[in-house]
N, C-alpha and C positions, 0 to 999 in steps of 0.2 A: 654024724654029718647030715646036714639037712640038704635035701635035693628039691629043686624047683620042679613044679609040675611041667610035664611035656606038653608043648602047645602045638597043635596041628592047625595049619592055616590052609584052607581050600578056597580058591578063587574060581567061581563059576563065571563063564562068559556066555552070554546069550547072544544069539545071532538073530538076524532078521531073515525071514523067508525060510529056505531049505538048508541054511548053514548049520552044520551039526554043532552040538553043544561042546564048548571047549572047556577042558578041565585041567587046571594046573596041577602038577605033581605036588603032593603035600610036602611042606618044608618043616623040618624039625629043628628046634633050637634048644640046646642044653646049656645051663649056667649053674655055677656053684658059688656059694658065699664062703669067703675065706674065714677061717676061725679067728676070733678076737682074742688077742694075747694081752693079758694085763701087764702094764708097764711097771717096772720096779719103783718102789716108793722114792728112792733117791732121785730118779730121773723126774718124777712128777714134782718133787720138792724143788729141784733146780729150775724147772720150767715155771713154777709158781713164783719163785724169787725173781727170775728174769722178767716176767710179766709185771710184777710189782714194781721193780726198779724202773722199767720203761714207763709205767703209769706215773710214778713219782717224778721222773724227768719231764714227762709231758706237762704235769701240773706245775713244776717249777718254771718251765719255759713259758707256760701260760701266765703265771704270776709275774714273771720278768717283763713279758710284753705289756701286761696291765700297768706295771710300775712305770715302764718307759712311756707309755701313752699318757699316763697321769702327769709325768714329769714334763712332757711336751706341752700338755694343756696348761700346766702351771706356769711354764716359761712364757707361753703365749700371753697368758693373762698378766703376768708380771711385766712383760714388755710394754703393755698398754697402760700400766699404772704410772701415776706421777710420783716420782721419788721426792719426798719433802726436802731431802738434802740437795737436790738439783733444781727444783722448781724455783725459778727467780720470781720475785714479786713484779707486778706490772710496772711499778716505779722503784728502781733501786738507786738510792743515793750513793754516789761514789765520793768518798772523802779522802783528804790527804792525811798525813801523819799528825797534823795539828787538829784534826776533826773538822776542818773547813770543807764545805761542799765544792767539789770540782765540776761535777755535772750529774744529771740524772740519766741513768741507763734505763730506757723505757721500752715497753712492748708496742710495736706499731703494726702496720698492715701485715696480714697473713702470718701473724705470730712471730715476725721477725723483730729484732731488737736494734735500737739506734740511740744516739744521743738526743735527748729531748730538744726538738725544734731546731736542730742543727742540720744544715745542708751544705754540700760542697759543690763548687763550680770549678771546672777544669778548663782553663783558657790560656791563650797566649797573652803576653803583656799588652799587645795592641788591642786584642779583643776585650780585655778588661777595661781599658781606657774608653773604648767605644761604648761598652755597656754602662759604665758610670755616667757618661755623657747623655745616653738615652734615658737612663732611669736614675736620676740623681739621689732619690730617696734610698737607693740600695746601699749607699755608703754607711748609713746609720745602722745597718744590720751586720756589718762586717766585724768579725771577731779577730781574724788574723789572715794574713796572706803568706803563703810559703812558696818559695821557688823550687821547682823540680828541674834543676839545671840539666840533668842528664837527658831530659825529655824536651827541654825548651818550653816548658809550660809553667803556669802558676796554679796553685791550689788555693782557692779562696773559701774560707769557712764563714758562713753567715748563720745567724740565729734569728729566725723570723717570728712574728707574732703568731699566736695560736690560730688566729682567723685565717691565715694563709698557709697553715702548716700541713699542706698536702701537695702532691705533685701537680694536680690539675690547676689549682689556684695559683701556685707559685709560677708555674710555666706561663700562665697568662700575663704575669707581671714582667716577663723577660722577653726581649726581642728574640725570635726563634733562631735567626742566623748568628746572633752573638752569644748565645748560651746553649750550644748543642749538647753539652755534657753537664748534667745536673743530677745529683743523687743525694739521698739522705746520708748522714754520716753513720752508716751501718756498723754493727758490731759483729766481728767474726770470732770463731772459737777453734781451739786446737782439737785434734781428733785422736785422743787416746780413750781407752775404755773408762767408763764412769763407774762409781761404786755400785750402781743399780745393775750394770751389765756384768760385773764380776761374778764368776761362778756359773755363768750361763753355759759354759762348756767345760769339759774336763781335758786338761792338757798337761803333759809332762815336759819340762824344758829339755831340749836336746842338748846333752852334754858335749856332743861332737862339735858344737859351735865354739866351745872354749878355746880349742887349738885350731880353729878354722883358718883357712888361707885368706890373706888380705885380698881386697878387690884388685889392688895393684900396689907396687912399691914406689911409684913415682911421687914426686912432691906435688901436692894438690892444694889449690886455693878454692874454697867453697863458701858460698854465702847462705844464710838462712834467716827467715823472719819467724820469730818465736818469742817466748818469754826470755828473760835473762838466763844465763847459765852460771851456776855456782862456780866461782873461779878456783876454789880450793876443794879438791876431791881426790881421794887416793886412786881413783880410776884414771886420772889424767897423767899421761906419761911425763916424766921429768927430764928425760934425756933431751939434750939440745936437738932442735930440728924435728922432734917427733910430734909435738903438738904445740901450736901457737894459737892462742885465743885472743881475738880482737873484738871488743864489745862496744856498742853504742846504743843508748836507749832513746826512744822517741815518745816519752811520756812526760807529763808535767812533773816539775820538781816536787819532792816530798810526797809522792804517791807511793804506797807500799809496793815493794818489788816482789814479783812472782818469779820463782826459779824452777819449778817442778818440771814443766813440760820441756822447756828448752834443754835442761840438763839431761833428760831422758833421751831426747833426740841426739844430742852431742855424744852421749854415751854409746849409742849404736855406731856412730861414726868413728870415734876415737878412743872409746873406753878400753883399758888394758889392765890385765891382772889375772889372778888365779881363776876368775870366773868369766872374764871378758877377753875378747880378741878383736882388735880394731879393724874396721873395714878399710880405713886409710891410715897407715902407720906413719905417714909423713904429711901432716895436715896443717894448713893455716886456715882457721875457721873464723869467718867474719859473721858475728852474731848481732843482728839488729833486733833489739828488744822492743816489742810493740804491745805486749799484753799486760793487763792489770788484773788483780784478783777480784772476781765478782763475789765469790764466797770461798769457803775452805776447799772446795773441790773443783771449781770452775774459774776459767780465765776468759777475758774478753779483750779484743783488740779493735780499736776504731779504724774505719777505713782511712781516715786521715793519717793515723800513725803508720798503717801498713804501706801507704803510698810514699811517705817520707822514708820509711825503711828501705823500700825497693830503690828509691832514688840514690840513697847512700851506698847501697851495695853495688849498684851499677857504676857509680863514681869511683868505687874501689876496684874496678876492673874485674868483677866477678861475672863469669859467663854462665855459671850454673848456680841457681838459687833454689834452695829447699823451702817449700811452703806447706808445712804440716798443719794446715788450717783450712777452714771452710766457712762459707757464708752465702748471702744472696747475690744473684746477678744484679748488676747495675751498670749504667753506661759509663760512669767515671772509671771504675776498675777495668771494664772491658777495653776502653780506649788506651789505658796505660799498658795493659797486657799486649794489645795489638802493636803498640810502639816498641815494646821490648822485644817481641817476636821478630819484628822487622829489623832489629839490631842483632839478631841471632843470639839474643839472651835466652837461655833455656830454663824455663820454670818447671819444676817438678813438684806436683801438688798431691795432697791426700784426696782420694776419691770421696771420702766421707764415711761416717759411722751411723748413718741415719736408718739403715736397714734396707733389705732388698727391694721394698716398695717405695722408698723415699724418692723425692724429686732430685734431679741433678743439683750438685752443689758446686760452688765456684771459689777460687779460680780454676779448679780442675777441669770443669766442663767447657772452658773456653777453647776455641781452636788454637793450636800451637802450644798448648800446655800439656805436659805429660802427666796423665792421671794414674795414680797407683792405688791398688787394692791390696788386701792382706790375706795370707794363707797361714795355716799352722804347719807343723813339721810333717803332717801326713798329707800335705798339699790340699787340704780341705779349705774352702773359702771361709773367711772369718764371718761368723753368723750375723754380725751387725753391719757388715760392709754395704755401702751403696752399690747398686748395679745399674748398668746402662751402657749405651753405645759409646759414651765418652771414656769409659775405662780403657786404658792402654796396656798396662802391665800389672802383674801380681808380684809380690815379694814377701818373704817371711815377716810376719807382724803380729803373731799371737804368742803371748807369754814369752816375750823376748827379754832375756836378762840384760839390764842396763843400769846406768848410774842413776841415783836418786838424789834429790836436793838435800836430803838430811845426811848425806855422806854414805849411805848404804848402797847395796846392789840388790835389785829386785826385778820381778817380771812386770812387763808392761805390754798391753795389747792395743791394737787399733791400726787403722790405715796410716796414722802418724808414724808408727814405728816401722812400717814397710817403706815409706817414702824415702828416707835417707839411704836405703839400700840402692834404690834406683838412682838417686842423686850421685852416690859414690860411683856407680857404674858409668854414668854419663861423664862425670868429671875425669875418670880414668881414660875413657875413650878420647876426650878432647886433649888431655895431657899428652897422649901418644900421638895425636893428629890434630894440632890446634887449628888447622884451616877448615875443618869439616863444618858444614852448615847444619842447621837444625834438621833438615830433611835427611841429610846423610847420617846423622847421629841416630835418628829414628830408624833408618834402614838397618844400621848395624845392630841396634837393640833387638829389632825383629828377628834378625838372623841368629842372635844368641839366645833368644827366649825359648823356653821349653813349653810347647803347646799343652794346655790343659783344657778340660771341658770339651765343648763342641769343637771339632777341627776348624782351624782358622781363628780369626778374631771373634770373640763373643762378648756378651754383655756382663759376664761374671769375671773372667780372667784376662780380658783384652787379648793381646797377642800371646800371652803366656807368662811363665815364671822367669824372673831374673833373680839371680842369687850369687853368692860367692863362687869363684872358679873352683873346680875340683882340685887343681894344683896350681902352683905359681906359673904365671906366663899364659894361662888360658883366658 
């Protein structure tokens, strides 16, 4: 055994003057080193293996983080790329089934799309007569006039020369008081996930939805503006009074019919079978077809067709109208929405799939319209969903199993798929209490919503999640 040397510490204190020398008593400290015992080889081997395993795990976690970071960078880059399947040409000729040109779908200001040189005027019949008297040359530009009887207005479609094909020049040609509502004949689009967006997130369909509780068992009438719905599909209930489909299209004759988006939305509402459970098991669905095919993956609806569709749905006494579509703000659509809201018509619209930094989309962003965003089954916000103060509620809308136009069942994603969930909820509330106003319906929805994200209303989830009841009667 080794012994440390003894250490003696003596502290001398000096004093001033006659003070005697102070000496502290010596202090001794003894310490010993414990013997080092060699560990058994088995213990050392176990420690080595544990250290190696931990090192391997750390390396794996590091590699996983690097892969995830690379994936996020790749997705961010991919999101900014133009998909050649989705990129529309600056001028897209729209042909009928005989190959004849119907119109040119063109890119206009701010990247928006509209029918080439077509403008819409929204006037009362008396205002139109005054306008023609004041500007006689306007008559030569008129392509058609449509009565919107439910609103007491006329919709006049004019095609102007290229020299005045902009808002400022055209506005100068019209008396301000006689033409307060003027807009291009803009093109709107449905809001389901595009091929470019597919695969941007991983999601497993929630099988619990297959036998999920219906939103309500009451007989419901509901309107929707969308593509046509394929009338023959195994997902449509065949039992009497289970599902009645009433369709009317607002497109030129002989234009190729698009079925994909409307069929998917209808599948969320009424689809039934081994993989589907209807939100509304006793539904009369009024479907106003307004969309034409722009290419294999995209559809477009003119503002003119949308307004005619809304007029027809209101004439058929639909108080709830599903609008899984978006497009630009304009005074014509805004005025029609204001008039419908004043009649306590409830419009439920998709918030949009433009991404979190995108500008507000319409009609969802108008006052009085219920704007719906989408979440997955983990209650995470759909990555492509628009965000903003106009978002009112969230609903399931990611990888939702629904009917497809080819007769199959498959997953669809987007704020379009979430919107019919809220439409069904609103329709059930009104079926139980038909005298409720829009404000009262909104209050009821807020009370039923599950708050997500920041407490209270926020720009991602609105007031929170609306979904099927946990059990019948809730």
